[in-house]
C-alpha positions as MATLAB code, in Angstrom:
seq = 'XXXXXXXXXXXXXXXXXXXXXXXXXXXXXXXXXXXXXXXXXXXXXXXXXXXXXXXXXXXXXXXXXXXXXXXXXXXXXXXXXXXXXXXXXXXXXXXXXXXXXXXXXXXXXXXXXXXXXXXXXXXXXXXXXXXXXXXXXXXXXXXXXXXXXXXXXXXXXXXXXXXXXXXXXXXXXXXXXXXXXXXXXXXXXXXXXXX';
ca = [
     162.218  -89.407  -78.718;
     165.894  -89.894  -77.876;
     166.589  -86.168  -77.846;
     165.626  -83.689  -75.143;
     163.246  -81.082  -76.630;
     163.153  -78.128  -74.172;
     165.855  -75.612  -75.012;
     166.938  -77.264  -78.239;
     167.888  -80.681  -79.527;
     170.448  -82.301  -77.284;
     171.043  -86.041  -77.124;
     170.008  -87.931  -74.032;
     172.576  -89.779  -71.957;
     172.932  -93.515  -72.467;
     170.994  -94.446  -69.290;
     168.093  -92.266  -70.431;
     168.177  -93.806  -73.914;
     168.123  -97.301  -72.392;
     165.174  -96.352  -70.177;
     163.327  -94.985  -73.231;
     164.040  -98.185  -75.145;
     162.892 -100.222  -72.158;
     159.667  -98.212  -71.887;
     159.051  -98.851  -75.607;
     159.690 -102.585  -75.132;
     162.834 -102.597  -77.282;
     164.977 -103.951  -74.451;
     164.232 -106.109  -71.438;
     166.212 -107.024  -68.363;
     167.193 -110.664  -68.169;
     166.136 -110.681  -64.509;
     162.596 -109.745  -65.585;
     162.255 -112.679  -67.970;
     160.472 -115.810  -66.816;
     162.681 -118.887  -66.748;
     160.949 -121.660  -68.744;
     162.708 -124.433  -66.810;
     161.085 -123.302  -63.552;
     157.850 -124.796  -62.355;
     154.414 -123.460  -63.204;
     153.848 -121.986  -59.738;
     157.100 -120.011  -59.924;
     156.170 -118.701  -63.366;
     152.744 -117.602  -62.126;
     154.212 -115.824  -59.082;
     156.814 -114.123  -61.287;
     154.146 -112.845  -63.705;
     151.966 -111.501  -60.877;
     154.928 -109.849  -59.156;
     155.961 -108.161  -62.409;
     152.482 -106.704  -62.810;
     152.263 -105.536  -59.186;
     155.766 -104.106  -58.727;
     156.846 -100.970  -60.543;
     159.896 -101.155  -62.799;
     163.222 -100.542  -61.163;
     165.808  -98.475  -63.019;
     168.514 -100.146  -65.079;
     171.792 -100.589  -63.214;
     175.222 -101.392  -64.633;
     175.134 -105.061  -63.544;
     171.899 -105.794  -65.412;
     172.005 -108.008  -68.487;
     170.073 -106.362  -71.295;
     168.085 -108.388  -73.815;
     167.508 -106.539  -77.073;
     164.189 -107.655  -78.489;
     165.085 -106.936  -82.120;
     168.319 -108.968  -81.907;
     166.556 -111.975  -80.368;
     163.750 -111.760  -82.947;
     166.301 -111.564  -85.762;
     168.217 -114.557  -84.370;
     164.929 -116.459  -84.038;
     164.222 -115.853  -87.739;
     167.753 -116.986  -88.662;
     167.359 -120.191  -86.661;
     163.940 -120.908  -88.187;
     165.371 -120.348  -91.679;
     168.248 -122.737  -91.003;
     165.934 -125.397  -89.581;
     163.404 -125.124  -92.425;
     165.907 -126.689  -94.794;
     166.108 -129.923  -92.834;
     162.511 -130.287  -91.569;
     159.370 -130.997  -93.539;
     156.816 -130.124  -90.836;
     155.569 -126.726  -89.676;
     157.287 -127.152  -86.300;
     160.665 -128.424  -85.226;
     161.883 -130.020  -81.988;
     165.564 -129.655  -81.139;
     167.623 -130.329  -78.027;
     168.828 -127.449  -75.883;
     172.375 -128.411  -76.876;
     171.505 -127.751  -80.523;
     169.628 -124.572  -79.546;
     172.671 -123.338  -77.595;
     174.879 -123.962  -80.627;
     173.061 -121.175  -82.485;
     174.356 -118.609  -79.963;
     177.761 -117.360  -78.822;
     177.347 -118.524  -75.247;
     175.013 -120.316  -72.888;
     173.947 -117.047  -71.243;
     172.864 -115.617  -74.606;
     171.007 -118.820  -75.446;
     169.303 -118.884  -72.042;
     168.194 -115.246  -72.325;
     166.854 -115.885  -75.834;
     165.021 -119.024  -74.681;
     163.441 -117.103  -71.791;
     162.323 -114.323  -74.129;
     161.000 -116.632  -76.857;
     159.053 -118.860  -74.466;
     157.617 -115.844  -72.668;
     156.388 -114.474  -76.005;
     155.018 -117.872  -77.108;
     157.429 -118.113  -80.054;
     159.032 -121.277  -78.679;
     158.113 -123.974  -76.184;
     160.402 -125.581  -73.641;
     160.244 -129.395  -73.349;
     161.706 -131.658  -70.716;
     161.669 -135.438  -70.500;
     162.422 -136.925  -67.114;
     163.532 -140.475  -67.778;
     166.797 -142.157  -66.771;
     168.635 -139.268  -68.459;
     166.869 -135.894  -68.341;
     166.478 -134.463  -71.838;
     165.637 -130.829  -72.532;
     164.565 -129.328  -75.808;
     162.861 -126.494  -77.625;
     159.874 -126.610  -79.977;
     160.078 -124.041  -82.775;
     157.444 -122.929  -85.253;
     158.931 -122.850  -88.741;
     155.951 -121.221  -90.434;
     153.718 -119.367  -87.969;
     154.675 -116.783  -85.369;
     153.605 -118.811  -82.313;
     154.581 -122.288  -81.244;
     151.705 -124.698  -80.650;
     151.375 -126.474  -77.311;
     153.684 -129.360  -76.509;
     152.264 -132.816  -77.216;
     153.312 -136.382  -76.403;
     154.502 -136.695  -80.003;
     156.860 -133.734  -79.432;
     158.338 -135.449  -76.377;
     158.850 -138.659  -78.350;
     160.459 -136.659  -81.158;
     162.758 -134.928  -78.671;
     163.846 -138.281  -77.292;
     164.636 -139.563  -80.803;
     166.531 -136.379  -81.709;
     168.518 -136.642  -78.473;
     169.402 -140.274  -79.227;
     170.458 -139.289  -82.751;
     172.767 -136.591  -81.340;
     174.290 -139.081  -78.890;
     174.882 -141.584  -81.704;
     176.418 -138.862  -83.875;
     178.805 -137.938  -81.041;
     179.835 -141.595  -80.683;
     180.297 -141.867  -84.445;
     182.487 -138.749  -84.426;
     184.657 -140.245  -81.667;
     185.035 -143.487  -83.632;
     185.844 -141.523  -86.783;
     188.580 -139.548  -84.996;
     190.018 -142.755  -83.529;
     190.022 -144.369  -86.965;
     191.814 -141.384  -88.495;
     194.397 -141.460  -85.694;
     194.905 -145.207  -86.154;
     195.428 -144.805  -89.910;
     197.869 -141.940  -89.293;
     199.837 -144.015  -86.765;
     199.855 -147.002  -89.132;
     201.220 -144.874  -91.983;
     203.885 -143.405  -89.691;
     204.832 -146.888  -88.496;
     205.070 -148.201  -92.075;
     207.198 -145.238  -93.147;
     209.488 -145.791  -90.166;
     209.693 -149.514  -90.936;
     210.492 -148.831  -94.600;
     213.185 -146.323  -93.619;
     214.669 -148.782  -91.131;
     214.677 -151.534  -93.807;
     216.504 -149.275  -96.265;
     219.196 -148.525  -93.674;
     219.967 -152.244  -93.271;
];
């Protein structure tokens, strides 16, 4: 398919290959993905507009989302999370989700794709501190709907992450204090020997 047939086999140019891949569903434009953090009305309007408007050609400024790479990363994440979870689904914060990717843009594009395909669910808790998270299926291909239990789990996971961050700060301070104490004692011993 990626070679022109009339007059022999000649490779297509990169823009033509990308358009072929896009037509086959192998790549998507990030601008065409539905943002899960947006409201339900926006998501509905976006879906209807995508069905009504014909596809525009790919331009150089577009951010391409390769379906196979996102699917592969999704499987890697699910495999990593299976080791630490005993249920068929997993709720993690967006901070943890972002840590599985090289940058926030990559993570956001993957989240948009996965939620649009039903392979993940976006959660948000609006309390004194807004908390965002992702619900992952660890066994099946589609994530079940978000429940109150999932929101409670997200809140607990978020609190655990905050406590872990505070513990890490205390641990670094303790290590620095011990290092300074050892340096001070060595200096004091050296000063005592000089007397």
